[in-house]
VOGU-3710 file (C-alpha; in Angstrom, 3 decimals, decimal comma):
1> mrmsaykddl> 0,000/0,000/0,000  1,242/3,481/-0,829  2,455/5,743/1,947  -0,138/8,348/0,863  -2,921/5,889/1,804  -1,575/5,591/5,336  -1,367/9,355/5,684  -4,866/9,808/4,267  -6,258/7,352/6,809  -4,344/9,009/9,622
11> rylytellkh> -5,892/12,345/8,666  -9,311/10,664/8,533  -8,754/9,363/12,074  -7,546/12,766/13,232  -10,666/14,465/11,828  -12,988/11,995/13,566  -11,115/12,348/16,850  -11,688/16,102/16,770  -15,348/15,221/17,497  -14,381/13,661/20,844
21> paflengvaf> -16,388/15,119/23,777  -13,158/16,293/25,422  -12,852/18,990/22,743  -16,513/19,980/23,019  -16,789/20,377/26,791  -16,274/23,785/28,373  -13,965/24,427/31,296  -12,885/20,808/31,640  -9,561/20,118/33,368  -8,660/17,795/30,488
31> leknskaafe> -8,168/20,750/28,167  -5,804/22,484/30,550  -3,170/19,897/29,650  -4,517/18,497/26,394  -5,643/21,278/24,104  -6,615/21,025/20,457  -3,330/22,711/19,653  -1,446/19,951/21,473  -3,464/17,327/19,612  -2,757/18,959/16,261
41> alfmekcalv> 0,955/19,103/17,080  0,896/15,400/17,946  -0,844/14,619/14,660  1,695/16,593/12,635  4,593/14,937/14,461  3,268/11,394/13,990  2,125/11,962/10,415  5,652/13,008/9,453  6,993/9,670/10,747  4,595/7,419/8,821
51> snydsfieaa> 6,457/5,333/6,233  4,873/1,859/6,414  2,065/-0,101/8,082  3,812/-0,488/11,454  4,549/3,241/11,739  0,973/4,006/10,652  -0,469/1,833/13,451  1,976/3,395/15,903  0,830/6,891/14,903  -2,874/5,993/14,992
61> tkltcffndg> -2,433/4,417/18,436  -0,727/7,522/19,838  -3,587/9,707/18,591  -6,224/7,584/20,347  -4,105/7,394/23,528  -4,274/11,203/23,763  -7,714/11,118/25,410  -7,084/8,687/28,300  -10,327/7,058/27,209  -10,758/3,286/27,025
71> htnielpyta> -13,660/3,638/24,583  -11,645/5,626/22,022  -9,298/3,108/20,478  -7,928/1,211/17,507  -9,114/-2,389/17,095  -6,929/-4,833/15,143  -8,719/-8,210/15,109  -6,619/-11,331/15,060  -6,678/-13,431/11,898  -5,500/-16,993/11,346
81> snlclrlkce> -2,289/-15,624/9,830  -1,296/-13,668/12,950  1,171/-15,044/15,481  1,209/-15,017/19,279  2,472/-16,911/22,305  -0,195/-19,347/23,405  0,061/-18,659/27,109  -3,317/-18,588/28,779  -3,050/-16,440/31,872  -4,943/-14,390/34,443
91> wdkedannlv> -4,291/-12,104/37,392  -3,999/-14,200/40,526  -7,234/-14,299/42,485  -5,278/-14,226/45,762  -2,838/-11,477/44,760  -3,887/-9,463/41,716  -0,340/-8,132/41,307  0,762/-11,561/40,071  0,245/-12,747/36,509  -0,238/-16,525/36,532
101> lsepyeeipa> -0,996/-19,284/34,047  -4,684/-20,160/33,995  -3,884/-23,423/32,177  -0,704/-25,534/32,133  1,923/-24,820/29,481  3,883/-27,960/28,645  5,473/-29,009/31,982  4,725/-25,648/33,654  1,656/-26,111/35,881  -1,397/-23,896/36,082
111> hakithvedv> -1,080/-21,033/38,601  2,669/-20,736/38,042  3,625/-17,062/38,217  4,939/-15,375/35,059  7,724/-13,129/36,342  9,604/-11,833/33,270  9,465/-11,552/29,511  12,933/-11,349/27,942  14,380/-10,486/31,399  11,967/-7,556/31,813
121> pideiiqlma> 9,746/-7,810/34,955  6,001/-7,964/34,389  5,505/-4,668/36,246  7,753/-2,929/33,706  5,968/-4,665/30,838  2,683/-3,194/32,074  4,129/0,318/32,093  5,547/-0,143/28,596  2,227/-1,452/27,288  0,434/1,529/28,838
131> sfipheniyl> 2,146/3,842/26,363  0,219/2,328/23,449  -3,033/1,156/25,035  -5,725/3,831/25,481  -6,629/3,593/29,147  -8,309/5,368/32,040  -6,153/3,797/34,724  -3,399/1,219/34,970  -5,927/-1,451/35,966  -7,508/-1,265/32,507
141> vksriirypy> -4,082/-1,855/30,965  -3,676/-4,957/33,138  -7,067/-6,188/32,008  -6,642/-5,574/28,306  -3,198/-7,101/27,872  -4,639/-10,540/28,616  -8,413/-10,210/28,085  -9,070/-7,922/25,108  -9,092/-10,066/21,924  -7,171/-7,729/19,618
151> rnyhvfseln> -3,512/-8,109/18,743  -2,708/-4,451/19,470  -3,643/-5,078/23,136  -2,600/-8,676/23,745  0,764/-8,668/25,525  1,762/-11,926/23,828  0,878/-10,934/20,261  3,694/-10,790/17,742  2,816/-7,127/17,147  3,482/-6,116/20,746
161> lkrlfgakts> 6,399/-8,448/21,414  8,104/-7,067/18,312  7,460/-3,531/19,568  8,997/-4,317/22,925  11,819/-6,718/22,110  12,363/-6,781/18,361  11,480/-9,449/15,814  12,110/-13,035/16,988  10,621/-16,480/16,437  10,394/-17,180/20,171
171> yliafnvngq> 10,596/-15,184/23,393  12,034/-16,055/26,798  9,395/-16,316/29,506  10,375/-16,809/33,151  8,040/-18,720/35,487  8,096/-19,130/39,248  7,198/-22,775/39,864  6,961/-23,524/43,583  9,761/-21,099/44,345  12,003/-22,249/41,484
181> lvtkavpllh> 12,682/-19,963/38,501  12,131/-21,763/35,194  12,872/-19,989/31,900  11,484/-21,254/28,608  11,767/-20,104/25,005  8,096/-19,930/23,987  7,593/-19,976/20,200  5,285/-17,772/18,200  2,411/-19,823/16,797  -0,630/-19,003/14,715
191> ydgypafapd> -3,515/-17,489/16,653  -5,879/-20,169/17,972  -8,765/-18,136/19,347  -7,312/-16,977/22,642  -8,152/-14,544/24,102  -11,735/-14,102/22,955  -14,930/-12,538/24,232  -17,284/-15,022/25,911  -20,380/-15,958/23,862  -23,483/-13,986/24,816
201> eefltyeikd> -25,385/-17,138/25,750  -22,900/-17,722/28,596  -23,351/-14,268/30,130  -25,200/-15,277/33,336  -24,992/-18,056/35,892  -25,942/-18,209/39,566  -25,340/-20,418/42,573  -26,221/-20,769/46,253  -23,093/-21,279/48,342  -22,883/-21,296/52,155
211> nvaimhlksc> -26,324/-19,690/52,343  -25,201/-16,861/50,037  -26,782/-16,247/46,626  -24,260/-15,332/43,923  -25,119/-14,090/40,439  -22,189/-14,114/38,007  -22,955/-11,531/35,322  -20,267/-11,635/32,614  -21,945/-9,086/30,342  -24,626/-6,454/30,858
221> ifndvykdsl> -27,385/-7,930/28,699  -30,983/-6,938/29,362  -33,126/-9,800/28,115  -35,607/-12,391/29,370  -32,837/-14,604/30,760  -31,592/-11,720/32,897  -35,078/-10,698/34,041  -36,187/-14,264/34,774  -32,968/-15,043/36,655  -33,328/-12,026/38,943
231> kelasicksr> -36,945/-12,897/39,657  -36,026/-16,508/40,395  -33,116/-15,533/42,642  -35,268/-13,128/44,643  -37,819/-15,917/45,203  -35,110/-18,411/46,202  -33,615/-15,943/48,699  -37,000/-15,309/50,253  -38,038/-18,964/50,460  -34,686/-20,102/51,908
241> giktfildls> -34,166/-17,134/54,214  -30,929/-16,138/52,486  -29,602/-12,878/53,927  -26,641/-12,132/51,609  -26,498/-11,587/47,858  -23,363/-11,114/45,701  -23,525/-9,537/42,265  -20,322/-10,673/40,557  -19,183/-8,207/37,869  -15,533/-9,245/38,055
251> enmggdstai> -15,507/-10,638/34,495  -17,900/-8,076/33,026  -16,550/-5,651/30,407  -19,862/-3,874/29,789  -22,944/-3,966/27,612  -26,424/-2,520/28,140  -26,845/-0,100/31,053  -30,598/-0,793/31,082  -29,765/-3,817/33,215  -28,889/-1,515/36,141
261> ehfisythck> -32,336/-0,012/36,710  -33,973/-3,433/36,597  -31,536/-4,805/39,172  -32,187/-1,854/41,501  -35,928/-2,609/41,313  -35,138/-5,804/43,265  -33,396/-3,910/46,070  -34,715/-2,205/49,201  -33,660/1,341/48,277  -36,508/3,846/47,897
271> kyrvyemvny> -34,817/6,487/45,732  -31,534/6,623/43,861  -29,454/8,820/41,582  -28,243/7,683/38,177  -25,159/8,544/36,169  -25,213/11,862/34,372  -24,949/11,364/30,617  -24,144/14,208/28,234  -24,307/13,345/24,530  -22,107/15,352/22,156
281> ssgnaefvtr> -22,979/13,540/18,910  -24,538/16,695/17,472  -21,560/18,840/18,414  -23,473/20,345/21,340  -24,052/19,185/24,904  -27,369/17,342/25,182  -28,195/16,102/28,674  -29,765/12,662/28,591  -29,780/12,263/32,394  -28,649/14,454/35,286
291> redetenrqq> -27,099/13,099/38,438  -28,848/15,654/40,680  -32,228/14,121/39,874  -33,602/11,444/42,178  -35,378/8,435/40,703  -38,204/6,707/42,530  -37,430/3,001/42,755  -40,252/0,930/41,271  -39,732/-2,063/43,508  -40,643/-5,602/42,545
301> evllpekiyc> -43,039/-7,625/44,630  -40,266/-9,922/45,948  -36,888/-8,332/46,712  -33,313/-9,530/47,059  -31,690/-9,572/50,529  -30,829/-6,179/52,014  -27,166/-7,165/52,352  -25,726/-6,918/48,852  -22,095/-7,063/47,772  -20,849/-6,139/44,327
311> kvsfdtfssa> -17,662/-7,904/43,245  -15,427/-6,061/40,750  -11,969/-6,433/39,189  -9,583/-4,952/36,622  -11,938/-6,347/33,954  -14,960/-4,405/35,224  -15,395/-1,747/32,552  -17,933/0,410/30,714  -21,552/-0,399/31,691  -20,332/-2,878/34,310
321> rtfavtlcdn> -18,326/-0,081/35,926  -21,417/2,132/35,753  -23,422/-0,668/37,379  -20,989/-1,062/40,283  -20,501/2,680/40,853  -24,269/3,293/40,832  -24,788/0,630/43,493  -21,894/2,004/45,545  -22,790/5,703/45,333  -26,407/4,978/46,308
331> riaevignpt> -25,298/2,724/49,177  -27,188/-0,202/47,702  -24,169/-2,515/47,737  -20,738/-2,788/49,319  -17,958/-3,166/46,750  -15,497/-6,058/47,090  -12,695/-7,479/44,929  -10,071/-5,410/43,114  -10,081/-1,908/41,566  -12,061/-1,472/38,362
341> ggkpnsygmp> -10,467/-0,982/34,954  -13,101/1,631/34,204  -12,676/5,072/35,745  -15,912/6,161/37,504  -16,141/9,402/35,479  -15,307/8,783/31,854  -16,350/8,876/28,216  -18,355/6,277/26,319  -21,111/5,397/23,831  -18,521/5,174/21,046
351> rkcvmpktyt> -19,185/5,449/17,336  -17,717/2,544/15,402  -15,700/3,680/12,395  -13,549/2,193/9,632  -10,713/3,982/7,868  -11,450/4,157/4,118  -8,148/2,859/2,704  -6,588/0,475/5,215  -10,005/-0,564/6,606  -8,642/-0,206/10,121
361> rfrvstsrfr> -11,409/-0,264/12,740  -11,584/2,346/15,444  -14,040/3,830/17,942  -14,603/7,371/19,179  -16,614/8,235/22,294  -19,652/10,455/21,838  -20,713/10,997/25,439  -19,503/12,076/28,853  -20,524/10,141/31,979  -20,360/11,410/35,568
371> rpdsrkddei> -21,018/9,289/38,651  -24,004/9,937/40,949  -21,850/11,126/43,882  -20,052/14,292/42,723  -17,906/14,305/45,878  -15,930/11,390/44,427  -15,348/12,855/40,966  -11,549/12,740/41,289  -11,301/8,987/41,924  -9,380/7,127/39,209
381> slfpskk> -11,072/3,797/39,917  -13,861/2,270/41,963  -11,863/0,928/44,873  -13,360/-1,943/46,899  -13,842/-1,633/50,629  -12,347/-5,110/51,029  -11,096/-8,096/49,020
//
């Protein structure tokens, strides 16, 4: 492809990013450090460096990173021709600072800690990845490097390993196996479907454990399964005298915010405040909801227990973050787990776009969201009260 095509697409991206709410809001602290002039200077600098596909993606990534917005990003889907290290991993449930194998790799057992890549500690890898992953806090970076199914996020994609360590056919990975350091040369192999988003039909499960009802909601989907499950759980809790309910959003990256209001209708709260949403799609601020307004809770006939916990993690993002923050700010639920990848006040409702010449997919936020409790506007994450 000609260099002019890359530059044309970069200008197309730049023009669409000028519609970001950050440039349309008045008196926002964001613009004190990140003005349109600074954005234009960044565009001119990066455009001058574009000479091939890799430098084009690098430039496009830097432009989307400008906004500190997880919803404004480049998406490069894996194909069967792309390479990666097939290491299935997760953040340790006991200590979320540790990256561990979720499945065995050859003779390395599951739960072995991954300590280094090419002699670089995982903590440093996270900081390096943060420079080319649009994010709202470092927890979102930690989530996306192992959970977001695009090669420009996946820490073990050839694209990112080449960025960090140069082109190789294999990379040295160090594991801590029962206190012993084991280093292996892990080869690049063709992508085999990991990581990937969970199918929608697997979005909800529930269980009763030690007289506690737990609903695992892996995506915010408002449908009959969701509505019927909540109704059934409320009836089970009442009939069995269950006093504690856990809403598990720890693997939930978002979806439909309509699910929040319906959940609240099964709680004991009388009134609550919602997120403030300001839509800038037209180029002007249009208030969809205001956080000062109180909503009367239209309670269901049978309610969930009064004691509700909401479990969150680095993966809790977008509408799931909104869900958890709404429950927290209205004192409906106590938050447990690990900090959320989504910042409580952020941008969202992105437009999905495609560049005309390289067909690169990207998204640009259209709306600004502010949490119900304005006293906590400066928080960078929803921090749990306990593990």
